[in-house]
C-alpha positions as CSV (number, residue, x, y, z in Angstrom):
1,M,134.0,111.5,124.5
2,S,133.2,107.9,126.3
3,G,133.6,104.2,123.8
4,D,129.5,104.4,125.1
5,T,128.9,107.9,124.3
6,A,130.7,108.1,121.4
7,L,128.6,105.1,120.2
8,H,125.2,106.6,121.0
9,A,125.9,109.4,119.7
10,A,126.6,108.2,116.3
11,A,123.4,105.7,117.2
12,R,121.2,108.8,117.1
13,S,122.9,111.0,114.8
14,A,121.9,107.4,112.2
15,G,118.2,107.6,114.0
16,L,118.9,104.7,116.0
17,M,116.9,104.8,119.5
18,P,119.6,103.2,122.9
19,Q,117.0,103.7,125.0
20,W,113.7,102.6,125.2
21,E,110.4,101.4,127.0
22,D,109.3,98.2,127.2
23,V,105.3,96.7,127.3
24,S,105.6,97.3,130.9
25,G,107.2,101.0,131.1
26,R,110.6,99.4,131.8
27,R,113.9,102.0,130.7
28,C,116.0,99.6,128.6
29,E,119.2,100.4,126.5
30,V,120.5,98.7,123.8
31,A,123.9,96.4,124.4
32,P,126.3,98.3,122.5
33,E,127.2,95.4,120.3
34,V,123.5,95.9,118.7
35,L,124.1,99.2,118.1
36,R,127.5,97.7,116.3
37,G,125.6,95.9,114.5
38,V,123.1,97.5,112.9
39,L,125.5,100.8,112.3
40,Q,127.6,98.8,110.6
41,V,125.1,97.7,107.8
42,L,122.5,101.4,108.3
43,Q,126.5,103.1,107.0
44,P,124.3,106.8,107.8
45,Q,126.3,109.4,105.6
46,T,127.6,112.4,108.0
47,E,125.5,114.9,106.0
48,A,121.6,114.5,106.0
49,P,120.0,114.6,102.4
50,A,118.1,117.6,100.9
51,A,114.4,117.9,100.9
52,P,112.9,117.2,97.4
53,L,109.7,117.2,98.6
54,R,108.5,118.8,102.3
55,T,104.8,118.4,103.8
56,A,102.5,120.4,105.2
57,I,98.6,120.4,106.7
58,C,96.3,122.9,104.9
59,G,96.8,126.5,106.0
60,E,100.0,125.7,108.0
61,A,102.9,127.9,108.3
62,V,106.5,127.3,107.3
63,V,109.6,127.8,107.2
64,L,111.1,128.2,103.1
65,P,114.8,128.8,102.5
66,G,113.9,132.3,100.7
67,A,114.9,135.8,100.2
68,A,112.7,138.4,100.9
69,G,110.3,139.9,97.7
70,A,106.9,137.9,95.6
71,A,106.6,134.3,95.9
72,C,103.7,132.5,94.5
73,W,102.4,128.9,94.8
74,V,101.6,126.5,92.3
75,D,99.5,123.8,92.3
76,E,99.0,120.7,90.4
77,T,97.3,121.9,87.4
78,G,99.8,124.5,86.8
79,Q,97.4,127.0,88.2
80,Q,99.0,130.0,90.6
81,C,98.3,132.4,93.5
82,D,99.7,134.6,95.3
83,A,102.0,133.0,98.1
84,H,102.0,135.7,101.4
85,R,103.7,135.4,105.1
86,D,102.5,135.6,108.6
87,G,103.6,137.6,110.9
88,A,107.2,135.7,111.5
89,G,107.9,135.9,108.4
90,R,106.5,132.4,107.8
91,W,105.1,131.2,104.4
92,L,101.2,130.0,104.7
93,V,100.9,127.3,102.5
94,P,97.2,126.4,100.7
95,R,93.8,125.8,102.2
96,Q,93.3,123.0,99.2
97,P,95.1,119.9,100.1
98,G,97.1,118.6,96.7
99,Y,100.8,118.7,95.8
100,C,102.2,121.8,94.6
101,H,105.7,124.1,94.2
102,W,106.9,127.7,96.0
103,Q,108.5,129.9,93.8
104,Q,110.6,132.7,94.4
105,G,112.0,133.9,91.1
106,T,114.3,130.8,90.4
107,R,113.9,128.8,94.0
108,C,111.1,126.4,93.8
109,I,110.2,124.0,96.4
110,A,107.9,121.1,96.4
111,V,105.7,121.2,99.1
112,A,102.4,118.1,100.1
113,V,99.8,120.0,101.4
114,A,97.2,117.2,103.4
115,P,94.4,118.4,105.1
116,Q,94.4,117.9,108.9
117,K,92.1,114.5,109.4
118,A,91.8,111.4,106.6
119,W,88.5,110.7,104.4
120,W,85.9,109.0,105.8
121,P,82.3,108.9,104.5
122,A,79.8,111.3,105.4
123,R,76.7,110.0,105.9
124,I,78.5,106.6,108.5
125,D,78.7,107.6,112.5
126,R,79.2,104.0,114.0
127,G,79.6,101.6,111.2
128,W,80.3,98.2,110.3
129,G,81.8,95.6,108.5
130,L,83.5,91.9,108.0
131,A,86.8,91.2,108.0
132,A,88.3,87.9,105.9
133,Q,91.9,86.0,104.9
134,I,90.7,85.9,101.8
135,Y,92.9,82.6,101.6
136,S,90.7,80.8,103.9
137,L,87.4,81.4,101.9
138,R,85.7,79.2,100.0
139,S,83.9,79.3,96.5
140,T,83.2,76.9,93.1
141,G,86.4,75.5,91.5
142,D,89.2,78.4,94.1
143,G,92.0,75.4,93.2
144,G,93.0,74.6,96.9
145,I,93.2,78.5,97.6
146,G,90.2,81.1,98.3
147,D,90.2,84.0,96.0
148,S,87.8,87.3,95.0
149,A,85.0,84.8,93.5
150,G,84.8,83.4,97.9
151,C,83.6,87.3,99.0
152,A,80.9,87.3,97.2
153,P,78.2,85.9,99.2
154,W,79.2,88.2,102.8
155,L,78.8,91.2,100.4
156,Q,75.6,89.8,100.4
157,R,75.0,89.1,104.4
158,L,76.9,92.5,104.1
159,R,74.1,94.0,102.3
160,Q,71.2,91.8,103.9
161,H,72.1,93.0,107.1
162,G,73.5,96.9,106.2
163,G,77.4,96.3,106.6
164,Q,79.0,98.8,105.6
165,A,82.9,97.5,105.0
166,L,84.5,93.4,104.0
167,A,88.4,94.5,105.3
168,L,90.5,91.4,103.4
169,S,94.0,90.2,104.2
170,P,97.1,91.3,102.7
171,M,96.7,90.7,98.6
172,H,100.1,91.8,98.0
173,A,102.1,89.8,95.5
174,G,104.1,87.2,96.6
175,L,107.0,84.2,96.3
176,P,106.3,81.0,94.9
177,P,104.7,80.2,98.1
178,D,106.4,77.5,100.8
179,A,104.6,75.5,103.1
180,G,105.5,79.0,105.4
181,H,103.5,81.0,103.0
182,S,102.3,84.3,105.1
183,P,100.7,86.9,103.5
184,Y,102.8,89.5,105.1
185,S,106.1,88.6,103.4
186,P,105.1,89.5,100.1
187,S,107.2,89.8,97.2
188,D,106.2,93.3,96.2
189,R,103.4,95.4,97.6
190,R,102.5,97.5,94.9
191,W,101.1,94.2,92.7
192,L,98.4,91.8,93.7
193,D,98.3,87.7,94.3
194,P,97.3,86.5,91.3
195,L,96.8,83.1,93.5
196,Q,94.1,85.0,95.6
197,A,91.9,86.4,92.6
198,S,89.7,84.3,90.4
199,L,89.8,83.1,86.9
200,L,86.2,81.4,86.7
201,Q,84.9,85.3,87.9
202,A,87.9,87.5,85.0
203,V,87.3,85.3,82.9
204,P,84.7,82.1,82.9
205,D,84.9,81.4,79.2
206,A,88.9,80.7,78.9
207,A,88.8,79.5,82.6
208,R,86.4,76.3,81.9
209,A,87.6,76.1,78.3
210,A,90.9,75.9,79.8
211,L,89.3,73.2,82.5
212,S,87.2,71.2,79.4
213,A,90.6,70.9,77.2
214,D,92.1,68.8,80.5
215,D,90.6,66.5,82.2
216,A,93.9,66.1,84.8
217,L,93.1,70.2,85.0
218,A,89.9,70.2,86.0
219,E,90.4,66.6,88.1
220,A,93.3,68.7,90.5
221,V,91.2,71.7,90.8
222,D,88.2,69.7,92.3
223,A,90.6,67.8,94.7
224,A,91.9,70.8,95.7
225,T,89.2,72.9,96.5
226,A,88.0,70.4,98.8
227,A,90.4,70.2,100.9
228,R,91.0,71.2,104.3
229,R,94.0,73.3,104.3
230,I,95.9,74.9,102.2
231,D,98.6,73.2,100.1
232,W,100.6,76.4,99.5
233,P,102.9,74.9,96.9
234,G,101.0,72.4,95.8
235,A,97.7,74.2,95.1
236,A,99.4,77.6,93.8
237,D,101.1,75.6,91.2
238,L,98.0,74.1,89.9
239,K,96.4,77.6,89.6
240,W,99.5,78.7,88.1
241,R,99.2,76.2,85.5
242,W,95.6,77.1,85.0
243,L,96.4,80.8,84.7
244,R,98.0,80.1,82.1
245,A,95.7,77.7,80.1
246,A,93.5,80.0,79.9
247,R,95.3,83.1,78.9
248,L,96.5,80.8,76.0
249,H,92.5,80.1,74.9
250,L,91.7,83.9,75.8
251,Q,94.3,84.6,73.5
252,Q,92.9,82.4,70.7
253,A,89.6,82.0,71.1
254,Q,88.6,86.1,72.6
255,P,90.3,88.8,70.3
256,G,87.9,91.4,72.0
257,L,88.5,91.0,75.3
258,Q,92.9,90.0,74.7
259,A,92.6,93.2,73.0
260,E,90.8,94.9,76.8
261,V,93.9,92.9,78.7
262,C,96.5,95.1,75.8
263,Q,95.4,97.6,76.2
264,W,95.5,98.2,80.5
265,Q,98.9,96.5,79.8
266,A,99.8,99.8,78.0
267,D,97.8,101.7,80.5
268,A,100.2,100.4,83.2
269,G,103.2,100.6,81.2
270,A,106.7,99.9,82.3
271,A,106.0,100.1,85.7
272,L,104.3,96.1,85.4
273,Q,106.6,95.2,82.5
274,Q,109.1,95.4,85.1
275,Y,107.4,93.5,87.9
276,A,106.8,91.3,85.2
277,A,109.9,90.5,84.5
278,L,111.6,90.7,88.4
279,A,108.4,88.4,89.4
280,A,109.0,85.8,86.7
281,D,110.9,82.0,87.5
282,G,110.5,79.0,86.2
283,R,108.1,77.8,89.1
284,S,104.9,80.4,88.7
285,G,104.8,81.4,85.2
286,S,106.5,83.6,82.2
287,A,106.6,87.2,82.5
288,Q,103.6,87.5,79.8
289,D,101.8,84.8,82.5
290,H,102.0,87.3,85.4
291,A,101.6,90.5,83.4
292,F,97.9,88.7,82.8
293,A,97.6,87.3,86.1
294,Q,97.5,91.7,87.4
295,W,95.2,92.1,84.7
296,V,93.2,89.0,85.7
297,A,93.3,90.5,89.4
298,Q,92.6,93.9,89.3
299,R,89.7,93.1,87.5
300,C,88.6,90.3,90.5
301,W,88.6,93.4,92.8
302,T,87.7,95.7,91.2
303,Q,84.1,93.8,90.5
304,L,83.8,93.6,94.1
305,H,84.3,97.4,95.3
306,V,81.9,98.5,92.6
307,Q,79.3,95.6,93.9
308,A,80.2,97.0,98.2
309,R,79.1,100.3,96.6
310,S,76.1,99.5,94.9
311,N,74.8,97.3,97.7
312,G,74.9,100.2,100.2
313,A,78.7,99.7,101.3
314,A,80.0,103.6,102.4
315,I,83.5,102.1,102.3
316,G,83.4,98.7,100.4
317,L,86.3,96.7,100.1
318,I,89.3,97.4,102.9
319,A,93.0,96.5,101.9
320,D,96.2,95.7,103.9
321,L,99.1,96.6,103.7
322,A,101.9,95.1,104.9
323,V,104.9,96.6,106.9
324,G,107.9,95.3,104.8
325,C,108.8,93.2,102.0
326,A,110.1,90.2,101.6
327,P,114.6,91.2,100.9
328,E,114.3,88.6,97.5
329,G,111.2,89.6,96.4
330,A,111.0,91.8,93.7
331,E,110.1,94.9,94.7
332,A,113.0,95.2,97.7
333,R,114.7,94.4,94.2
334,A,113.0,97.1,91.7
335,Q,114.0,100.2,94.9
336,A,117.8,98.5,95.9
337,D,118.5,102.0,96.4
338,A,115.2,102.6,98.5
339,M,115.4,99.8,101.1
340,L,116.9,98.9,104.7
341,A,119.4,96.2,102.9
342,G,121.3,93.3,105.3
343,L,118.4,94.4,107.7
344,E,115.3,92.6,109.0
345,L,112.6,94.3,111.1
346,G,110.4,92.6,114.1
347,A,109.8,93.2,116.6
348,P,110.1,93.5,120.3
349,P,108.7,91.7,123.2
350,D,105.5,92.6,124.4
351,A,102.2,91.5,125.9
352,F,101.2,90.3,122.0
353,N,104.6,88.0,121.9
354,T,106.8,87.5,125.2
355,Q,109.7,86.6,122.9
356,G,109.8,89.3,120.3
357,Q,109.7,88.5,116.7
358,A,112.2,88.3,113.7
359,W,109.5,88.9,110.4
360,G,112.3,88.3,107.9
361,I,111.0,91.0,105.9
362,T,112.9,94.3,105.3
363,G,111.3,97.7,104.2
364,F,111.8,101.7,103.5
365,S,115.8,103.6,104.9
366,P,114.1,106.3,106.1
367,L,117.5,108.2,105.0
368,A,116.3,107.1,101.0
369,L,112.9,107.9,101.4
370,R,113.8,111.6,102.1
371,R,116.2,111.8,99.6
372,Q,114.1,110.0,96.7
373,G,110.9,112.7,98.3
374,Y,109.6,110.1,99.6
375,A,108.1,108.7,96.3
376,P,108.4,104.6,96.6
377,F,105.6,105.5,99.6
378,I,103.2,108.3,98.0
379,N,103.7,105.3,95.3
380,L,102.7,102.1,97.6
381,L,99.9,104.1,98.7
382,R,99.1,105.1,95.6
383,A,99.0,101.6,94.5
384,V,97.1,100.0,97.8
385,M,93.8,102.3,97.6
386,A,93.6,102.5,94.0
387,G,90.0,100.9,93.8
388,R,90.0,100.1,97.3
389,G,87.3,102.6,100.6
390,G,89.7,101.8,102.5
391,V,93.3,100.3,103.5
392,R,94.3,99.2,106.9
393,I,98.6,98.8,107.9
394,D,99.9,96.8,109.5
395,H,101.9,98.2,112.1
396,I,100.9,101.8,112.2
397,L,103.5,102.4,114.6
398,G,106.1,102.0,112.1
399,L,106.0,105.4,110.6
400,H,107.2,106.6,114.0
401,R,110.1,103.8,114.6
402,L,110.4,100.4,113.1
403,W,112.1,97.6,114.9
404,V,115.2,96.7,113.4
405,L,118.6,94.0,113.7
406,P,121.2,92.8,111.1
407,Q,119.4,89.2,109.5
408,G,119.4,86.5,111.1
409,A,120.0,87.9,114.3
410,S,117.3,87.2,117.1
411,A,114.8,89.7,117.8
412,R,115.8,90.8,121.2
413,D,119.0,91.8,119.4
414,G,117.1,94.9,118.2
415,V,117.0,98.5,118.8
416,Y,114.0,101.2,117.5
417,L,115.0,102.9,113.7
418,Q,113.4,106.4,114.1
419,F,111.1,107.4,110.9
420,P,110.2,111.2,109.7
421,L,106.2,110.6,111.7
422,H,104.9,113.6,109.8
423,D,105.7,113.4,107.0
424,L,105.0,110.1,106.2
425,L,101.8,110.6,107.9
426,N,101.1,114.3,106.3
427,L,101.3,112.2,103.4
428,L,99.5,109.2,104.1
429,V,96.6,111.6,104.8
430,L,96.3,113.5,101.8
431,E,96.8,110.2,100.3
432,S,93.8,109.0,102.1
433,W,92.2,112.3,101.0
434,R,92.4,112.2,97.1
435,N,91.3,108.7,97.0
436,Q,89.0,108.7,98.8
437,C,90.1,105.5,101.2
438,V,89.9,105.5,105.0
439,V,92.4,104.8,107.2
440,I,92.9,101.7,109.6
441,G,95.9,101.3,111.9
442,E,96.8,98.4,112.9
443,D,98.6,100.1,116.7
444,L,99.3,97.4,119.3
445,G,102.6,96.7,121.2
446,V,105.0,98.5,122.2
447,V,103.3,102.2,121.8
448,P,104.7,105.1,122.9
449,A,103.2,108.3,124.7
450,G,100.8,109.9,122.6
451,I,101.4,107.9,119.2
452,R,97.5,107.2,119.8
453,Q,96.5,110.5,120.4
454,H,98.6,112.3,117.9
455,L,97.0,109.8,114.5
456,A,93.4,109.7,116.0
457,A,93.7,113.7,116.1
458,R,94.9,113.1,112.1
459,G,92.1,110.7,111.5
460,V,94.2,107.9,111.5
461,L,92.0,105.2,113.6
462,G,93.0,102.8,115.9
463,V,92.6,99.3,116.9
464,D,91.2,98.1,119.8
465,V,91.5,94.0,120.0
466,L,88.9,92.7,123.3
467,P,91.3,90.2,124.8
468,F,93.0,93.7,125.5
469,T,90.5,96.7,125.7
470,R,90.9,96.4,129.6
471,D,93.1,98.8,132.5
472,A,94.0,98.2,135.6
473,A,91.0,97.8,136.9
474,G,89.2,95.2,133.9
475,F,87.6,94.8,131.3
476,L,86.7,98.3,129.8
477,P,82.6,98.7,129.6
478,A,81.5,99.3,125.9
479,E,81.0,103.1,126.4
480,R,85.0,103.8,127.2
481,W,86.4,102.2,124.2
482,R,88.5,104.8,121.7
483,R,86.0,106.7,120.0
484,D,88.9,107.5,117.3
485,A,89.6,103.3,116.7
486,V,88.0,99.9,115.2
487,A,86.1,97.6,117.7
488,M,87.1,94.0,116.6
489,P,86.4,90.6,119.4
490,S,89.7,89.0,117.7
491,T,92.3,89.1,115.0
492,H,94.5,86.7,113.3
493,D,97.1,86.4,115.2
494,L,94.7,85.7,118.7
495,P,91.9,82.9,118.2
496,P,88.8,84.0,117.4
497,L,87.2,84.7,121.2
498,G,85.8,81.4,121.7
499,G,88.8,80.1,121.4
500,W,90.9,82.8,123.6
501,L,88.1,82.4,126.5
502,R,89.4,78.8,126.2
503,G,93.2,78.8,126.8
504,R,93.3,76.8,123.0
505,D,96.4,80.0,122.5
506,L,97.9,78.8,125.0
507,R,97.7,74.8,124.9
508,W,99.6,75.6,121.5
509,R,102.5,77.6,123.4
510,A,102.8,75.0,125.8
511,R,103.1,72.2,123.1
512,L,105.6,74.1,121.4
513,G,107.7,74.4,124.7
514,E,106.5,78.6,125.3
515,I,104.6,77.8,128.3
516,E,106.3,75.7,131.3
517,D,103.5,75.9,133.2
518,L,100.2,75.5,130.9
519,P,98.3,75.3,134.4
520,A,98.5,78.9,135.5
521,A,98.5,79.9,132.4
522,L,94.7,78.3,131.3
523,A,94.0,79.2,135.1
524,Q,94.7,83.1,135.0
525,R,92.6,82.8,131.4
526,R,89.5,81.3,133.2
527,L,89.8,84.3,135.6
528,D,90.0,87.0,132.3
529,A,86.8,84.8,131.4
530,A,85.0,85.5,134.8
531,A,85.4,89.2,134.1
532,L,84.7,89.6,131.2
533,T,81.2,87.5,131.8
534,D,80.7,89.6,134.6
535,L,80.8,91.9,132.6
536,I,78.6,91.4,129.1
537,H,75.9,89.9,131.7
538,G,75.1,87.4,129.1
539,D,75.2,83.3,129.1
540,C,77.2,82.9,126.3
541,V,80.0,85.6,126.8
542,E,81.1,84.7,122.9
543,D,78.3,85.6,121.1
544,D,77.2,88.2,123.9
545,A,80.1,90.0,123.2
546,L,79.3,91.4,119.1
547,G,76.3,93.0,122.0
548,L,80.0,95.3,124.2
549,L,81.7,95.4,119.8
550,A,77.9,97.2,119.1
551,R,77.3,99.4,121.7
552,A,80.6,100.1,121.7
553,P,81.4,104.0,119.9
554,S,83.8,103.6,117.8
555,R,83.5,104.4,114.5
556,L,83.6,101.4,113.2
557,A,83.5,97.4,114.1
558,L,84.7,94.8,112.5
559,L,83.1,90.8,112.8
560,P,86.4,88.0,112.1
561,L,84.5,85.9,109.4
562,E,86.4,82.9,112.1
563,D,84.1,85.0,115.1
564,A,81.1,85.1,113.0
565,L,80.7,81.2,112.5
566,G,81.7,80.5,116.2
567,L,85.1,79.0,115.1
568,R,87.8,78.8,117.3
569,T,91.6,78.2,115.7
570,Q,93.5,80.4,115.4
571,V,95.3,81.3,111.8
572,N,98.0,82.9,112.7
573,L,100.3,81.9,116.0
574,P,102.6,84.1,116.2
575,G,106.3,83.9,116.6
576,T,106.3,80.5,114.9
577,V,107.2,78.9,111.0
578,G,106.4,74.8,111.6
579,G,104.8,74.1,115.1
580,H,102.0,75.0,114.1
581,P,99.8,76.0,110.4
582,N,100.0,79.5,109.8
583,W,97.8,81.1,107.5
584,R,96.9,77.8,106.7
585,R,93.3,76.7,107.4
586,R,90.6,77.3,105.7
587,L,87.0,78.1,106.4
588,P,84.6,74.5,107.0
589,L,82.8,73.8,104.2
590,Q,79.4,73.7,106.3
591,W,78.1,75.4,109.1
592,N,75.3,76.8,111.2
593,E,73.7,79.4,108.5
594,T,71.4,79.9,111.6
595,A,73.8,80.5,114.3
596,L,75.8,82.9,111.5
597,Q,72.9,85.2,110.6
598,S,71.5,85.2,114.6
599,R,75.5,86.9,114.6
600,L,75.4,89.4,112.7
601,Q,72.7,90.3,113.6
602,R,73.9,91.1,116.9
603,I,76.7,93.3,115.6
604,S,74.7,95.0,113.2
605,A,71.8,96.1,115.4
606,G,73.2,99.0,117.6
607,R,75.5,100.2,114.4
608,D,74.5,102.6,111.3
609,G,73.1,100.4,108.9
610,G,71.9,98.0,110.5
611,H,68.7,96.1,111.4
612,A,66.9,96.0,114.9
């Protein structure tokens, strides 16, 4: 066996893909030195680990290592029923979803039985909602970082126009933020970010008392609230200082509420204690501060989801699940045996980012997940879905494969690592059903053939973004948009549609030296804008395009607040850190409410619950 042949065989055995197709369909070969580098970090086992948990779809026939004789299924409540074989000798799993055990004598095998499709509210055929970057929202006393209180007026606008959902940016617990802070590089995805939870909403008396007792704190909160952009380190220090003071006041002056905090922390148990101990540091606060902060955050977001549902929203709040976590964060340290230690996640060059992306985060090891019965993945899904009506999974293609590279390497020097899509998708659909939580999978970038259809067959919605919803002939008319998808005019990785039409992203990339021929790029964008204008037949493309989203057959349409307000600046310019104010822009202090209401009317009129 030649050296390259042996190397490729070792790579495939470890789940690596020595060959892959790029966004243009060109076959690419991973360099031998890249394969060797990733294999050295992975250190795959010579034998595949046993599977302590198997997965299947309701009524499916599965092969289990049993002998002749009777067997039974035991569900989560301990109820038993006879197990039956099909004509080929395979065992038919129960028709009721859930976690169960197949038993035959002393043999016992755990099986997760998933429904065919993820949960979707029966009364919604073509819903709509808004999408918000939480930190960008504004509310009285937010201390310089938008938080849960800033959602309230948008929930009221949703109610006014019959909307069904408010999709939120990631609210995962973060590391002490620096100037390059990103919500997609969290410390721990299982817990919430206290910086995006409102003290004035959760504990108004204690929050106000803390400000009344410290004039300097009150003045600093007011100044930060009025700031145009987010100073992540400064605002974080300020909000932790305020939270600590509010916690101490609550302990001393509100014994009834303090008892509620203690009970919640007791119910959260050892997992909360472990997280708080790992998250505590000299900057943010003590373990007590972090445990209290989690209670505050849970209280805020639970209240808002209940409010949204009470207002008539069939879905309510949609959480955002990041694809990975910071290697130095609490999640990776608490589950070191489940993570891809020494490897970084990213993406190869694609239509979004021609240079590829290195994200600086790590994720689960597929071998470790299988060995641990997928417990880390299941626990993560439950934490993110709890108290929510939906979850958007960032880069859902990671359930099938992830682009990995040794930490610090170029994004181009990576390789795809395969994941057990069948099992992960079954578990995702099962937890969706158990939690009554809609599932949206961000499926942009380099997409393997057939994967979108496979996800759609399981009830997982894709994402159709207007600038990319086209074929060789041009932009697709509304009736040709995907049914099993979320229709959007833009995303956080693009400018709002008004900025995209004017090439704001191209001008930024040229300023950063990433585009050599800006006039040619702008000329092509003008051709795109003209083609979109011809399709829409409107005078104001960015506004009239909302009518296209309203007519699309997509199960859900989401309007980012930046598009709703007619803004043109970009939330995040992928692949950049210091050159562009990523994740730092806040919504303006004032806007044209009449224009906003008109845009909400345009997108809602043709959707379920909308008022014509």
